[in-house]
C-alpha positions in Angstrom: 99.8 289.1 -51.5 99.2 289.9 -47.9 98.3 287.6 -45.0 94.7 287.7 -43.9 94.1 286.0 -40.5 90.4 287.2 -40.2 88.7 285.5 -43.1 86.3 282.6 -42.4 86.7 279.5 -44.6 83.7 278.6 -46.7 82.1 275.2 -46.2 83.6 272.6 -48.5 83.3 268.8 -49.1 87.0 268.1 -48.4 89.6 268.7 -45.7 92.6 270.7 -46.6 95.7 268.7 -45.6 98.9 270.7 -45.9 101.7 268.3 -46.5 105.0 270.3 -46.1 104.7 272.3 -42.9 107.8 273.1 -41.0 108.3 272.5 -37.3 111.3 272.5 -34.9 111.8 272.1 -31.2 113.5 275.0 -29.4 116.5 272.7 -28.7 117.3 272.6 -32.4 117.6 276.4 -32.5 119.7 276.3 -29.4 122.1 273.8 -30.9 122.6 275.7 -34.1 123.0 278.9 -32.2 125.9 277.3 -30.3 127.4 275.8 -33.4 127.2 279.0 -35.5 128.3 281.2 -32.6 131.5 279.1 -32.1 132.5 278.4 -35.7 130.5 280.6 -38.2 133.1 280.1 -40.9 133.0 276.2 -40.9 129.9 275.9 -43.1 128.9 278.9 -45.2 125.7 277.3 -46.4 124.6 276.5 -42.8 125.4 280.1 -41.8 123.4 281.5 -44.7 120.4 279.3 -43.9 120.3 278.9 -40.1 122.4 281.9 -39.3 119.6 284.1 -40.6 116.8 282.4 -38.8 118.7 281.5 -35.6 120.9 284.6 -35.0 118.9 287.2 -36.8 116.9 289.7 -34.8 114.8 291.2 -37.6 111.0 290.9 -38.0 111.3 287.9 -40.4 113.6 285.7 -38.3 111.5 286.4 -35.2 108.3 285.7 -37.0 109.6 282.3 -38.1 111.0 281.3 -34.8 107.8 282.2 -32.9 105.7 280.0 -35.2 108.2 277.1 -35.7 107.9 275.5 -32.3 104.3 276.4 -31.7 101.5 273.9 -32.2 98.9 275.1 -29.7 98.6 278.9 -30.2 99.3 281.0 -33.2 99.8 278.0 -35.5 96.3 276.7 -34.9 94.8 280.2 -35.2 96.5 280.7 -38.6 95.5 277.3 -39.8 91.9 278.1 -38.9 92.1 281.5 -40.5 93.4 280.0 -43.8 91.0 277.0 -43.7 93.8 274.4 -43.3 92.4 271.5 -41.4 95.5 269.3 -41.0 99.2 269.8 -41.2 101.9 267.1 -41.7 104.7 268.5 -39.6 108.4 267.8 -40.3 111.7 269.0 -38.8 112.7 272.1 -40.7 115.9 272.3 -42.8 118.7 271.5 -42.2 117.4 269.2 -39.5 120.0 266.6 -38.5 121.8 266.7 -41.8 124.9 268.9 -40.9 125.6 267.0 -37.7 127.9 264.2 -36.9 126.4 260.8 -35.9 126.0 261.3 -32.1 124.5 264.8 -32.3 122.3 263.8 -35.2 121.0 260.8 -33.4 120.3 262.9 -30.2 118.5 265.6 -32.2 116.4 263.1 -34.2 115.3 261.2 -31.1 114.4 264.3 -29.2 112.5 265.8 -32.2 110.7 262.5 -32.9 109.7 262.1 -29.2 108.3 265.6 -29.1 106.5 265.3 -32.4 105.0 262.0 -31.4 103.5 263.7 -28.4 102.1 266.5 -30.5 100.4 264.2 -32.9 99.0 262.0 -30.1 97.6 265.1 -28.4 96.0 266.6 -31.6 95.6 263.8 -34.2 92.8 265.8 -35.8 95.1 268.6 -36.6 98.6 267.1 -36.9 100.6 264.2 -38.3 104.3 264.0 -38.4 107.4 262.8 -40.4 110.4 261.4 -38.6 113.7 263.1 -38.4 116.5 260.7 -39.2 120.2 260.7 -38.3 121.6 260.1 -41.7 125.2 260.3 -40.5 124.7 257.4 -38.2 126.2 254.0 -39.2 122.9 252.7 -40.4 121.9 256.0 -42.1 119.2 256.3 -39.5 117.2 253.2 -40.4 116.7 252.2 -36.8 115.5 255.6 -35.7 113.1 255.6 -38.7 111.7 252.3 -37.6 111.3 253.4 -34.0 109.6 256.6 -35.0 107.1 254.8 -37.3 106.3 251.7 -35.3 106.5 253.2 -31.7 105.6 256.9 -32.2 103.1 256.7 -35.0 105.0 259.0 -37.4 104.0 258.7 -41.0 107.3 258.8 -43.0 110.7 260.5 -43.0 111.9 264.0 -43.8 115.1 264.1 -45.8 116.5 267.7 -45.8 118.6 267.0 -48.9 122.4 266.6 -48.7 124.0 265.1 -45.6 127.2 267.0 -44.8 127.7 267.6 -48.6 126.9 264.0 -49.5 123.9 263.0 -51.5 121.9 260.0 -50.5 122.4 258.0 -53.7 125.5 256.1 -52.5 125.8 252.8 -50.7 126.1 254.3 -47.2 122.5 255.5 -47.3 120.9 252.4 -48.7 119.9 251.0 -45.3 117.6 254.1 -44.9 115.9 253.5 -48.2 115.6 249.8 -47.5 113.9 250.6 -44.2 111.5 253.1 -45.7 110.4 250.7 -48.4 110.0 247.8 -45.9 107.9 250.0 -43.6 105.8 251.3 -46.5 106.3 254.9 -45.6 107.2 257.9 -47.8 110.4 259.9 -47.8 109.9 263.7 -48.2 112.8 265.2 -50.1 113.1 268.8 -48.8 115.5 271.6 -49.7 118.6 272.5 -47.8 121.2 275.2 -48.4 123.3 274.2 -51.4 126.1 271.8 -50.8 129.6 273.2 -50.6 130.4 272.7 -54.3 127.3 274.6 -55.4 127.1 277.3 -52.7 129.5 280.1 -53.8 128.2 280.9 -57.3 124.6 281.0 -56.0 125.4 282.9 -52.8 127.5 285.5 -54.7 124.2 286.9 -56.1 121.9 286.0 -53.2 120.5 283.0 -55.1 121.3 280.3 -52.6 117.9 280.4 -50.8 114.4 279.6 -51.7 114.3 282.1 -54.7 116.4 279.7 -56.7 119.2 277.7 -55.0 116.9 275.4 -53.0 115.3 274.2 -56.2 118.7 273.7 -58.0 120.1 271.8 -55.1 117.0 269.6 -54.4 116.3 268.9 -58.1 119.9 267.8 -58.4 119.4 265.4 -55.5 116.3 263.9 -57.0 118.0 263.4 -60.4 121.0 261.7 -58.7 118.6 259.3 -57.0 116.9 258.5 -60.3 120.0 258.0 -62.5 122.0 256.2 -59.7 119.3 253.4 -59.7 117.9 253.9 -56.2 114.4 253.6 -57.5 115.4 250.6 -59.6 116.7 248.9 -56.5 113.7 250.0 -54.4 110.8 249.9 -56.8 108.2 250.3 -54.1 109.9 253.3 -52.5 107.6 256.4 -52.2 109.2 259.8 -52.5 107.5 263.2 -52.1 109.0 266.3 -53.5 107.7 269.8 -52.9 107.6 273.1 -54.8 106.0 271.4 -57.7 108.9 268.9 -58.0 111.8 271.5 -57.9 111.3 272.1 -61.6 112.1 268.5 -62.6 108.6 267.9 -64.1 109.2 270.8 -66.5 112.3 269.1 -67.9 111.0 265.5 -68.2 110.9 265.2 -72.0 114.3 266.8 -72.4 115.7 264.6 -69.6 114.5 261.4 -71.3 115.7 262.6 -74.7 119.2 263.5 -73.6 119.5 260.5 -71.3 118.8 258.3 -74.3 121.5 260.0 -76.3 124.0 259.7 -73.4 123.3 255.9 -73.1 123.5 255.3 -76.8 126.9 257.0 -77.2 128.4 255.7 -73.9 129.3 259.2 -72.9 129.5 258.4 -69.2 131.0 254.8 -68.8 131.0 255.2 -65.0 127.1 255.6 -65.0 125.2 252.4 -65.4 122.3 252.6 -67.8 118.8 252.1 -66.4 116.3 249.7 -67.9 113.6 252.4 -67.9 113.5 256.1 -68.8 114.2 258.6 -66.0 110.6 259.9 -66.4 109.2 256.4 -65.8 110.9 256.2 -62.4 109.7 259.7 -61.5 106.1 259.0 -62.5 106.2 255.7 -60.6 108.0 256.6 -57.4 107.5 260.3 -56.9 104.6 262.4 -55.7 104.6 266.2 -55.9 103.2 268.9 -53.6 102.4 272.5 -54.4 104.3 274.0 -51.4 105.1 277.6 -52.2 103.8 277.2 -55.8 100.1 277.9 -55.8 99.7 279.4 -59.3 97.2 277.8 -61.7 99.4 277.5 -64.8 102.2 275.8 -63.0 100.0 273.5 -61.0 98.0 272.4 -64.0 101.1 271.8 -66.1 102.7 269.6 -63.4 99.4 267.7 -63.1 99.5 267.1 -66.9 103.2 266.0 -66.8 103.0 263.8 -63.7 99.3 262.7 -63.6 96.6 264.3 -61.5 96.9 261.5 -58.9 100.5 262.6 -58.2 100.0 266.2 -57.2 98.7 267.3 -53.8 98.4 270.4 -51.7 100.9 271.9 -49.3 101.4 275.4 -47.9 105.0 275.6 -46.7 104.0 277.1 -43.3 105.4 279.2 -41.7 107.8 280.3 -44.4 105.1 281.1 -46.9 101.9 281.7 -44.9 99.6 283.3 -47.4 95.8 282.5 -46.9 95.1 284.1 -50.3 97.0 281.2 -51.8 94.6 278.7 -50.3 91.7 280.4 -52.0 93.7 280.5 -55.2 94.1 276.7 -55.2 90.5 276.3 -54.2 89.7 277.9 -57.6 91.8 275.5 -59.7 89.9 274.6 -62.9 89.3 271.0 -61.9 86.2 269.0 -60.9 84.9 268.6 -57.4 86.1 265.0 -57.3 89.6 266.1 -58.4 89.6 268.8 -55.8 88.8 266.3 -53.1 91.8 264.2 -54.2 94.1 267.2 -54.5 93.4 268.5 -51.0 92.6 265.3 -49.1 92.5 262.0 -50.9 96.0 261.7 -52.3 97.7 262.8 -49.0 95.6 260.4 -47.0 96.8 257.5 -49.1 100.4 258.5 -49.6 101.0 259.2 -45.9 98.6 256.5 -44.6 96.6 259.0 -42.6 93.7 258.0 -40.3 91.8 261.2 -39.7 
């Protein structure tokens, strides 16, 4: 597929709201440029992910950097060309997650302040999700509350593992408690694989979006499920992109094998849940189509999760393909379902007022 920035979008009875659209302030690139320049060997996953986009001078890294911080020039032009009416912006991976508490808090506050200004300036085109300093003592709960109640941001972005720790342990519960209390969604987004996963994936160039992102983020989601986070916070809303990082394709097997594990007591250190894993996923998780526009896959995930659980995303600027918008416009669903897919579900999940 090739990018086409000249096509005029056809009139339609719904707005296209793209729900996983990356953004970053220039200061974030400056910070990671300094970190990677001084100690490139400290975090191979960070070097693989951000080293490419921050230090690289090829066409692809420059293309991404040019679009990432822009919200007034090329981004709007390309949204218009693709027929995307509204983007929900979030701090691109890895965001604050590799940083110690002080740096993470500073970056989160800076990013949220800038993003708040962007969405106040163009509320018709942009909404935003809060960056959170997960390494802070309260796992970022205070900054999430500030960003939502004072800056008008619509949820939180969780760029997966936090310094190789997954967020299903007690230290992160204040964040989930705050998200549930505020009634805002948490978007679980890929990151470079954690240290224990990185090498076998990177050895064959599989640590990125081709495969490793899905492995890493799907693992994080399943850890949240089986650890009981959704049992403890039954009203928590989580959004997962890329058609659920393959988890919806495994739901029946997950339930079956989970039942066998519980019945045999195979893992005495894992407390059994009162419901099946799929029941938590279908209750607490919503799915977006970011980077996965193909009919067979979208329709299967709608079948597995429920049509009211799957909504549109593009994954701009990493996967800017206007032809994919047209592809999803042609999904074999009714006009009412198409309205929900592109606009209605996102409006409710993110509490948008457009």
